[in-house]
C-alpha positions in Angstrom: -3.7 -0.3 8.0 -0.2 -0.9 8.0 2.5 0.6 10.3 4.1 2.5 7.3 1.0 4.6 7.2 1.2 5.4 10.8 4.9 6.3 10.6 4.5 8.5 7.4 1.6 10.4 9.1 2.7 10.4 12.7 1.9 14.0 13.3 -1.9 13.0 12.7 -1.6 9.9 14.8 0.3 11.0 17.8 -2.6 12.7 19.4 -4.4 9.4 19.5 -1.2 7.8 21.1 -1.1 10.6 23.7 -4.7 10.0 24.4 -4.4 6.2 24.9 -1.1 6.4 26.8 -1.1 9.4 28.8 2.3 8.8 30.5 4.0 9.5 27.2 5.3 13.0 27.1 5.4 15.3 24.0 9.2 14.8 24.0 8.4 11.0 24.0 6.1 11.3 21.0 8.6 13.5 19.1 11.4 10.9 19.8 9.1 8.1 18.7 8.6 9.6 15.2 6.3 6.9 14.3 8.8 4.1 14.8 6.9 1.0 16.4 10.1 -0.2 18.1 10.5 3.3 19.7 6.8 3.5 20.7 7.0 0.0 22.3 10.2 0.8 24.1 8.7 4.1 25.4 5.6 2.1 26.6 7.7 -0.4 28.4 9.8 2.3 29.9 6.8 4.6 31.1 4.4 1.8 32.3 6.8 -1.0 33.0 4.8 -3.5 30.8 6.2 -6.7 29.4 7.3 -6.8 25.8 4.4 -9.1 24.8 1.8 -6.8 26.5 3.2 -3.8 25.0 2.9 -5.4 21.4 -0.6 -6.4 22.1 -1.5 -2.9 23.4 0.0 -1.5 20.2 -1.8 -4.0 17.9 -5.2 -3.2 19.7 -4.5 0.6 19.1 -3.8 0.0 15.4 -7.0 -2.0 15.0 -9.0 0.6 16.9 -7.5 3.4 14.5 -8.3 1.1 11.4 -12.0 0.8 12.6 -12.3 4.6 13.2 -11.1 5.2 9.8 -13.4 2.6 8.1 -16.2 4.2 10.0 -15.4 7.6 8.9 -15.2 6.4 5.3 -18.6 4.6 5.5 -20.3 7.7 7.1 -18.8 10.5 5.0 -21.6 11.8 3.0 -20.8 15.6 2.7 -17.6 17.6 2.5 -18.4 18.8 6.2 -18.2 15.1 7.4 -15.2 14.1 5.2 -11.9 13.8 7.0 -10.1 11.4 4.4 -8.2 8.6 5.7 -5.4 10.4 7.5 -7.3 12.0 10.3 -7.1 15.5 8.8 -9.2 17.4 6.7 -9.4 16.0 3.2 -8.3 18.5 0.3 -9.7 16.2 -2.2 -13.4 16.3 -1.1 -15.1 14.6 -4.2 -12.5 11.8 -4.4 -12.7 11.2 -0.7 -16.4 11.0 -0.6 -16.5 8.6 -3.7 -13.8 6.5 -2.0 -15.8 6.3 1.0 -19.0 5.6 -0.6 -17.3 2.7 -2.5 -16.0 1.2 0.9 -19.3 0.9 2.3 -20.1 -2.7 0.8 
């Protein structure tokens, strides 16, 4: 997953960011608007982390998101389980399930 996907779907991802970094306020998350540099800056501000540590934490978070999405894709067997690739209900269930099955390999 690249950062453009997170930035473009920030509303879906900001809950996960809030869960990981609880010191971020809703206002912080709204200001960040999916911009990585803003996220890293707010993390430095709220937690006092060094720039290298913040970059590593954000990279780890993105890897975790990628893993979660890949697991969802592999296990989506029915419309009730399908949540697409954007952490929201998928409106194109048959295509989503087909895509999920093709990613199992």
